[in-house]
C-alpha positions in Angstrom: 0.0 0.0 0.0 1.2 3.5 -0.9 0.8 6.4 1.5 0.4 10.0 0.6 0.6 13.2 2.6 -2.8 14.8 3.4 -2.2 18.3 2.1 0.4 20.1 4.3 -0.6 18.3 7.6 2.4 15.9 7.6 -0.1 13.0 8.1 0.2 10.0 5.8 -2.9 8.3 4.6 -3.3 5.2 2.5 -3.9 5.9 -1.2 -7.0 3.6 -0.9 -9.4 4.3 1.9 -12.4 2.3 3.0 -15.8 4.0 2.7 -18.6 2.9 5.1 -21.7 3.9 3.2 -22.4 0.1 3.0 -22.5 -0.2 6.8 -25.8 -0.3 8.6 -28.5 -0.1 5.8 -32.0 1.0 6.7 -34.9 2.1 4.5 -33.0 5.1 3.0 -29.5 3.8 2.9 -30.0 0.1 2.3 -29.6 0.6 -1.4 -25.9 1.2 -0.8 -25.5 -1.8 1.5 -26.8 -3.3 4.7 -23.7 -4.8 6.3 -24.1 -5.7 10.0 -21.3 -5.4 12.6 -19.8 -8.8 11.9 -19.8 -8.4 8.1 -18.4 -4.8 8.4 -15.8 -6.0 10.9 -14.5 -8.5 8.4 -14.0 -5.8 5.7 -12.3 -3.4 8.2 -9.8 -6.1 9.3 -9.2 -7.1 5.6 -8.5 -3.5 4.7 -6.2 -2.9 7.6 -4.2 -6.1 6.8 -3.7 -4.7 3.3 -2.3 -1.5 4.8 -5.4 0.7 4.7 -5.4 3.3 7.5 -8.0 5.8 6.2 -11.7 5.2 6.9 -14.4 7.5 5.8 -17.9 7.8 7.2 -20.6 10.4 7.9 -23.1 11.2 10.6 -26.0 10.7 8.2 -25.0 7.3 6.8 -27.6 4.7 7.9 -28.9 7.4 10.4 -25.7 7.1 12.4 -25.3 3.3 12.4 -22.4 3.5 10.0 -20.4 5.5 12.6 -21.4 3.1 15.3 -20.4 0.0 13.3 -17.0 1.5 12.3 -16.3 2.5 15.9 -16.9 -1.1 17.0 -14.8 -2.5 14.2 -11.9 -0.3 15.2 -12.1 -1.2 18.9 -8.5 -1.8 20.1 -7.1 -0.6 16.8 -8.1 3.1 17.0 -4.5 4.3 17.1 -3.8 2.7 13.7 -6.7 4.4 11.9 -7.3 7.9 10.5 -11.0 8.4 10.9 -12.9 10.9 8.7 -16.5 11.8 9.2 -18.8 14.5 8.0 -21.4 17.0 9.2 -24.1 19.0 7.4 -27.0 16.6 6.5 -30.4 16.3 8.2 -30.2 14.2 11.4 -33.8 14.8 12.6 -37.1 16.5 11.8 -36.4 19.7 13.8 -35.6 23.0 12.0 -32.1 23.1 13.3 -31.2 19.5 12.8 -29.2 20.2 9.7 -26.7 22.7 8.3 -23.4 24.2 9.3 -24.5 26.5 12.1 -22.4 26.4 15.3 -25.5 24.9 17.0 -25.7 22.0 14.7 -21.9 21.4 14.3 -21.2 21.3 18.1 -24.2 19.0 18.7 -23.3 16.7 15.9 -19.6 16.4 16.7 -20.5 15.1 20.2 -22.9 12.6 18.6 -20.2 11.4 16.2 -17.6 11.0 19.0 -20.1 9.0 21.0 -21.1 6.7 18.1 -17.5 6.2 17.0 -16.5 5.6 20.6 -13.5 7.8 20.4 -12.1 11.0 22.0 -11.2 12.7 18.7 -11.9 12.7 15.0 -8.9 12.9 12.7 -10.6 14.7 9.8 -13.9 16.4 10.3 -15.4 17.4 7.0 -18.4 19.5 6.0 -20.5 17.3 3.8 -21.8 20.1 1.5 -21.9 23.9 1.7 -24.7 25.6 3.6 -26.3 28.5 1.9 -28.0 29.7 5.1 -25.0 30.0 7.3 -22.2 32.6 7.0 -18.8 31.0 6.5 -17.4 32.9 9.4 -19.8 31.1 11.7 -19.0 27.7 10.3 -15.2 28.2 10.3 -15.1 29.6 13.9 -17.1 26.6 15.1 -14.7 24.2 13.4 -11.7 26.1 14.6 -13.0 25.8 18.2 -13.2 22.0 17.7 -9.6 21.8 16.6 -8.4 24.0 19.4 -10.4 21.8 21.9 -8.7 18.7 20.7 -11.9 17.0 19.6 -10.9 17.3 16.0 -7.4 17.1 14.6 -8.0 18.6 11.1 -10.9 20.0 9.1 -11.8 19.3 5.5 -14.3 20.4 2.8 -16.5 18.3 0.5 -18.4 18.9 -2.7 -17.3 22.5 -3.0 -16.5 24.7 -6.0 -13.0 26.0 -6.6 -14.0 29.6 -5.8 -15.7 28.7 -2.5 -12.7 26.7 -1.4 -10.5 29.8 -2.0 -13.0 32.0 -0.2 -12.9 29.8 2.9 -9.1 29.7 2.8 -9.0 33.5 2.6 -11.4 33.9 5.5 -9.4 31.4 7.6 -6.3 33.4 6.9 -7.9 36.7 7.6 -9.3 35.7 11.0 -6.5 33.4 12.1 -8.6 30.2 12.0 -7.7 26.7 11.1 -8.3 26.1 7.4 -9.6 23.2 5.4 -6.8 20.7 4.7 -8.5 18.7 2.0 -11.4 18.4 -0.3 -13.5 15.3 -0.8 -14.8 15.4 -4.3 -16.4 13.1 -6.9 -13.8 12.1 -9.5 -13.7 9.3 -12.0 -13.1 8.6 -15.7 -16.8 9.3 -16.2 -16.7 12.6 -14.3 -13.6 14.8 -14.7 -15.3 18.2 -14.0 -13.1 19.0 -11.0 -10.1 19.2 -13.3 -11.4 22.6 -14.5 -11.1 24.5 -11.2 -11.1 22.4 -8.1 -7.9 20.5 -8.7 -5.9 23.6 -9.7 -7.0 25.2 -6.4 -6.0 22.2 -4.4 -2.6 22.0 -6.0 -2.1 25.8 -5.6 -3.1 25.7 -1.9 -1.3 22.4 -1.1 -4.5 20.7 -0.1 -5.4 17.0 -0.2 -7.8 15.5 -2.6 -9.9 12.6 -1.3 -11.9 11.0 -4.1 -15.4 9.5 -3.6 -17.1 7.2 -6.1 -14.0 6.6 -8.3 -16.0 3.9 -10.1 -19.0 6.2 -10.8 -21.2 4.3 -8.4 -20.0 1.0 -9.8 -20.8 1.9 -13.4 -17.1 1.5 -14.2 -16.7 -1.8 -12.4 -17.3 -3.7 -15.6 -20.6 -5.3 -14.7 -22.7 -3.1 -16.9 -23.2 -3.6 -20.6 -25.0 -1.7 -23.4 -27.8 -4.3 -23.3 -30.0 -2.8 -20.6 -31.6 -6.2 -19.9 -28.3 -7.4 -18.4 -28.0 -4.6 -15.9 -30.8 -5.3 -13.5 -28.6 -6.3 -10.5 -26.5 -3.2 -10.5 -27.1 -0.2 -8.2 -27.5 2.2 -11.2 -30.6 0.2 -12.3 -32.2 1.2 -9.0 -30.6 4.6 -8.3 -28.6 6.6 -10.8 -26.2 8.1 -8.3 -23.9 9.6 -9.2 -25.5 10.5 -12.5 -23.6 9.1 -15.5 -23.6 9.9 -19.2 -24.2 6.3 -20.3 -23.1 6.7 -23.9 -19.8 8.3 -22.9 -19.3 5.8 -20.0 -19.8 2.8 -22.3 -17.1 4.2 -24.6 -14.8 4.5 -21.7 -15.7 0.9 -20.6 -14.7 -0.3 -24.1 -11.2 1.0 -23.6 -11.0 -0.2 -20.0 -11.9 -3.7 -21.1 -9.2 -3.7 -23.8 -6.5 -2.6 -21.3 -7.8 -5.0 -18.6 -7.7 -8.0 -21.0 -4.2 -7.1 -22.2 -3.0 -6.9 -18.6 -5.1 -10.0 -17.5 -6.7 -8.0 -14.7 -10.2 -6.5 -14.0 -11.9 -3.5 -15.4 -12.4 -2.0 -11.9 -8.7 -2.2 -11.1 -7.8 -0.3 -14.3 -10.5 2.3 -13.6 -9.2 2.8 -10.1 -5.6 2.9 -11.2 -6.3 5.8 -13.6 -7.6 7.8 -10.6 -4.7 6.7 -8.4 -2.3 7.8 -11.1 -3.5 11.4 -11.1 -0.9 13.6 -9.4 -3.4 15.6 -7.3 -5.1 12.6 -5.7 -4.3 11.8 -2.1 -6.7 8.9 -1.3 -9.4 7.1 -3.2 -12.4 5.9 -1.2 -13.7 2.5 -2.2 -16.9 0.8 -0.8 -17.6 -2.9 -0.8 -20.3 -5.3 0.3 -18.2 -8.5 0.1 -14.5 -9.4 0.8 -13.9 -10.4 -2.9 -15.1 -6.9 -4.0 -12.8 -5.2 -1.5 -9.8 -7.5 -2.5 -10.3 -6.6 -6.2 -10.3 -2.9 -5.4 -7.3 -3.0 -3.1 -5.4 -4.8 -5.8 -5.5 -1.5 -7.8 -2.9 -0.1 -5.5 0.5 -0.1 -7.2 -0.8 -0.5 -10.8 1.1 1.9 -13.0 -0.5 2.7 -16.3 2.0 3.1 -19.2 1.9 6.3 -21.3 -0.1 4.6 -24.1 -2.8 3.3 -21.6 -3.1 6.7 -20.0 -3.3 8.5 -23.3 -6.1 6.2 -24.5 -8.1 6.6 -21.3 -7.5 10.4 -21.2 -8.7 10.8 -24.8 -11.9 8.8 -24.4 -12.9 10.5 -21.2 -11.6 14.0 -22.0 -13.7 17.0 -21.0 -14.8 19.5 -23.7 -12.8 22.7 -23.5 -14.9 25.5 -22.1 -14.7 29.3 -22.1 -12.6 31.0 -20.8 -10.0 28.3 -21.2 -10.0 28.0 -25.0 -9.0 31.6 -25.9 -5.9 31.4 -23.8 -5.0 27.9 -25.1 -5.0 29.4 -28.6 -2.8 32.3 -27.5 -0.4 29.9 -25.8 -0.2 27.7 -28.9 0.6 30.7 -31.0 3.4 31.7 -28.6 4.8 28.2 -28.7 4.7 28.1 -32.5 6.5 31.5 -32.7 9.3 30.2 -30.4 
């Protein structure tokens, strides 16, 4: 297992992390998985034996059961794990049981600490921005948690490049702890963060934690153009994250060719492409079975050659959008003149 620095923290996290959205189930979350304590414990032990030290959860997953199950699975091994959880989503029917207000954050960090059965959270992330709360309110509350020792570092998730920069500026202006990482959706089927988010993270020396690197399982290789054969997959029940099927199937064609040539699986090559991106710190994988997890973990260490990278880059490439294209033409002109 390879380890990468989490931004400028000096903390090393495994390049593959274990996501726990499959833990706990329930009416709302069961579509992602319904692993009980024993089944989840097997996956956590398997991941740690493979060198995984990064575990990602959220206070809303399975209405809190995911955190509880992860906490029990890490009993006696807490010191070996980097635990990341999140706050923002609705946790009850009351008007203040969601968001990024000081009231909600302070209440929810205590609930997460209790469910995880730990004294501190390594990386406390906002799950999504909150349009109703001033950033100063949110950042001061998070800063207080770091200063109290209940949280080691704070991170963002699902934010635009400009909003990441805004929060960095506010943290610097007011002398507050700043976000050290962004958890963002990134895959061969979804490269939008390359436009602004990744340049910001690289400029600010922040970590990039990738969620859904297989596009919700669409790039795992189990889907085919024949819709009749796709009934068992998650995307047949819930299209999350949304996927441009026509483009994704073109990507899958190339993935299958490379996987066959290497005598490996489509999922491993799709994960390897993300892992090979220079801005990526850790890639979160989820699994319902040990064989799924083993296949995903085997992507660690796969190095794609230049031809393989070029083929995958080309089939998944984003269209060039304004204002990028005028400057690209000018740069090309300057290069030609030289």
